[in-house]
C-alpha positions in Angstrom: 124.7 97.6 77.0 122.1 97.9 79.7 119.6 95.9 77.7 122.0 93.1 76.9 122.7 91.9 73.4 119.7 92.0 71.0 119.0 91.9 67.3 115.9 94.0 67.1 113.6 96.0 69.3 110.0 96.6 68.4 106.6 97.4 70.0 104.3 94.5 69.3 100.9 93.0 70.2 99.0 89.9 69.3 96.2 90.3 66.6 94.3 87.3 68.1 91.2 88.7 69.9 91.2 85.7 72.2 94.7 86.5 73.4 94.0 90.3 73.7 91.0 89.5 76.0 93.0 87.6 78.6 96.7 88.4 78.1 98.8 91.1 79.9 99.7 94.1 77.6 100.4 92.9 74.1 100.0 89.2 74.8 103.3 88.4 73.1 104.3 85.5 75.3 101.0 83.7 74.7 101.1 84.5 71.0 104.6 83.1 70.6 103.9 79.9 72.5 100.7 79.3 70.5 102.5 79.9 67.2 105.3 77.6 68.2 102.9 74.9 69.3 100.7 75.1 66.2 103.7 75.1 63.9 105.4 72.1 65.5 108.4 74.0 66.8 107.4 72.8 70.3 105.3 70.0 71.5 104.4 71.6 74.8 105.0 74.7 76.9 105.6 75.1 80.7 103.5 77.9 81.8 102.5 79.6 85.1 99.1 78.0 85.6 95.9 79.6 86.7 96.6 80.3 90.5 92.9 80.1 91.5 91.5 82.2 94.3 94.6 82.0 96.5 96.8 83.3 93.6 99.5 80.8 94.2 100.9 80.0 90.7 101.9 76.5 89.8 103.7 75.3 86.7 101.5 73.5 84.2 102.4 71.7 80.9 100.2 73.2 78.1 99.9 71.2 74.9 97.0 73.1 73.3 96.3 76.8 72.6 93.4 76.8 75.0 95.7 75.6 77.8 98.2 78.4 77.1 95.4 80.9 77.0 94.1 79.7 80.4 97.5 80.6 81.9 97.8 84.1 80.3 98.4 87.1 82.5 101.2 88.0 84.9 101.5 86.4 88.4 103.6 88.5 90.8 104.6 85.5 92.9 107.1 83.0 91.6 106.0 80.0 89.6 108.7 77.2 89.6 108.6 76.8 85.8 112.2 75.5 85.7 111.0 72.5 87.7 108.2 72.1 85.2 110.7 71.6 82.4 112.0 68.4 84.0 108.4 67.1 84.5 107.6 67.9 80.9 110.5 66.0 79.6 110.6 63.0 81.9 107.0 62.5 83.0 105.2 63.7 79.9 107.8 62.6 77.3 107.8 66.0 75.5 110.7 66.3 73.1 110.6 70.0 72.3 109.7 72.4 75.0 109.0 76.1 75.3 108.5 78.2 78.4 108.2 81.7 79.9 110.4 82.6 82.8 111.8 85.5 84.8 115.5 86.7 84.5 116.7 84.7 87.5 115.1 81.5 86.2 116.5 82.2 82.8 120.0 82.3 84.2 119.5 78.9 85.7 118.2 77.4 82.5 121.2 78.7 80.5 123.6 77.3 83.0 121.7 74.0 82.8 122.2 74.1 79.0 125.9 74.9 79.4 126.6 72.3 82.0 124.0 69.6 81.6 125.6 67.0 83.9 122.6 66.6 86.2 120.0 67.4 83.5 120.7 64.8 80.9 118.1 64.5 78.2 116.4 67.7 79.4 118.5 70.7 78.4 118.6 69.8 74.7 114.8 69.6 74.6 114.3 73.3 75.3 113.5 75.0 72.0 112.0 78.4 72.9 112.8 80.6 75.9 110.6 83.7 76.3 111.8 86.0 79.1 109.7 88.6 80.8 110.9 92.0 82.2 111.1 91.8 86.0 112.1 94.4 88.6 111.1 92.2 91.6 108.9 89.3 92.6 106.8 89.0 95.8 106.2 86.2 98.3 102.5 85.3 98.7 102.4 86.9 102.2 103.4 90.2 100.6 100.7 90.0 98.0 98.2 89.4 100.8 99.6 92.5 102.6 99.1 94.6 99.5 95.6 93.6 98.9 94.1 93.0 102.3 96.3 95.2 104.4 96.7 98.2 102.2 93.7 98.1 99.9 91.1 96.2 102.1 90.4 93.6 99.5 90.5 89.9 100.1 92.9 88.1 97.7 90.2 85.7 96.5 88.3 88.6 95.2 91.1 89.8 92.9 90.8 88.9 89.2 94.0 90.5 87.9 97.2 92.2 89.1 99.3 94.7 87.2 102.2 97.1 87.6 102.2 100.3 85.6 102.4 104.1 85.8 104.1 104.0 89.1 101.5 101.8 90.9 100.6 98.3 91.8 97.1 97.6 90.6 94.4 95.1 91.4 91.2 94.4 89.5 88.2 92.8 91.3 84.9 91.2 90.2 82.1 93.6 89.6 84.3 96.7 89.5 85.1 98.7 86.3 87.9 100.6 88.0 91.1 99.1 89.4 92.5 100.0 92.8 96.2 100.9 93.1 98.9 101.8 95.6 102.2 103.6 94.8 104.9 101.2 93.8 107.0 102.7 96.5 104.6 101.2 99.1 105.7 97.7 97.9 109.4 98.3 98.5 110.8 96.0 101.2 108.2 93.3 100.5 110.0 91.7 97.5 111.9 88.4 97.5 115.4 89.0 99.2 117.2 87.7 96.1 115.6 90.4 93.9 117.7 93.0 95.6 121.0 91.6 94.2 119.7 90.7 90.7 121.2 92.8 87.9 118.9 91.7 85.1 115.6 93.6 84.4 115.2 92.6 80.7 116.0 88.9 80.8 119.2 89.3 78.8 119.7 85.5 78.2 116.3 84.8 76.6 115.6 83.9 73.0 113.0 86.7 73.1 112.4 89.2 75.9 109.2 91.1 76.3 107.4 93.4 78.8 105.2 96.5 78.9 107.8 99.1 79.6 108.6 101.4 76.7 105.5 100.4 74.7 102.0 102.2 74.6 99.1 100.8 76.5 98.0 97.4 75.1 101.4 96.8 73.4 104.6 95.2 74.6 108.2 95.9 74.0 110.0 93.0 72.3 113.8 92.3 72.1 114.8 89.4 69.9 118.1 88.1 71.1 119.1 84.7 69.5 118.9 83.4 65.9 116.1 81.0 67.0 114.2 83.7 68.8 114.4 86.1 65.8 113.3 83.4 63.4 110.3 82.4 65.5 109.2 86.0 66.1 109.6 87.0 62.4 107.6 83.9 61.4 104.8 84.8 63.8 104.7 88.3 62.4 104.7 87.1 58.8 101.8 84.7 59.7 99.8 87.7 60.9 99.6 86.5 64.5 101.6 89.5 65.7 101.8 93.2 64.6 104.6 95.5 65.2 105.7 99.1 65.2 109.2 100.6 65.2 110.2 101.6 68.8 111.2 105.0 67.4 107.5 105.6 66.5 106.1 104.9 70.0 106.3 106.5 73.4 107.7 106.3 76.0 110.2 104.2 73.9 113.5 102.5 74.8 114.8 105.4 76.8 112.6 104.4 79.7 113.4 100.7 79.4 117.1 101.6 79.5 116.7 103.8 82.5 115.0 101.1 84.5 117.4 98.4 83.4 120.4 100.5 84.4 118.6 101.4 87.7 118.3 97.7 88.6 121.9 97.0 87.7 123.1 99.9 89.9 120.8 98.9 92.8 121.9 95.3 92.6 125.6 96.2 92.6 125.1 98.5 95.5 123.4 95.9 97.5 126.0 93.2 96.7 128.7 95.6 97.9 126.8 96.4 101.1 126.4 92.7 101.9 130.0 92.0 101.1 131.0 94.6 103.7 128.9 92.8 106.2 130.6 89.5 105.3 127.6 88.1 103.6 128.4 85.9 100.6 126.4 86.7 97.5 126.3 85.2 94.0 128.6 86.7 91.4 126.7 88.0 88.4 128.0 88.5 84.8 
């Protein structure tokens, strides 16, 4: 299955106006972390903190809903949230941890849980893993190139970034309309490791989520594990999240499957190309 193993696929969005105002798309990651925090499923969450004017994301340990909200929104450069898990457990003494990570980070966490030899007393404290859809991630120098070099906007003037409808978008202070460049213009600027990654939909998460497949303002959600399905269902039952069947929305799962397959094919092709050159690459599932 190109989307990995999952229990249910739905379109969803947070019903909390505070989350809707600051979150990306349907605000599902923020809604789930807040629900888990307020219902004692987790004591704290490792989130990609507010990057400030330079847009460099840093992992932060959030123990309140307000702290989770302050970190809402997608950052298109890597935040080392896996490192933050260790800090949350050892420096902050948090016994039950949630986090939001990309597919490559998720693979590392699952390996840590399977073989916890160097992560004693950390792996067993992870109680909720929310994964985000990810085609590629960019170094900070690339983001600066997109904004300053291609759109003539200083990075410190950017208030939000987004990818959708075939473009990379930036929002700036004092402007009602975003600026965009074709996503093709960003090709070649991604992290080198992204080119051999086969996972678009974070297949090893408890719950995976992203905008692709859902209408504007909503997110596609794939529940994958028993723990993830239970937490998601409880948040829906509590009224914090509303859902629609994927069959009732457009563009639907077909587009998500197409992009997921495309990433797998691209990754396989690049791995084979590097192998012919004698370059060693990781072996993916």
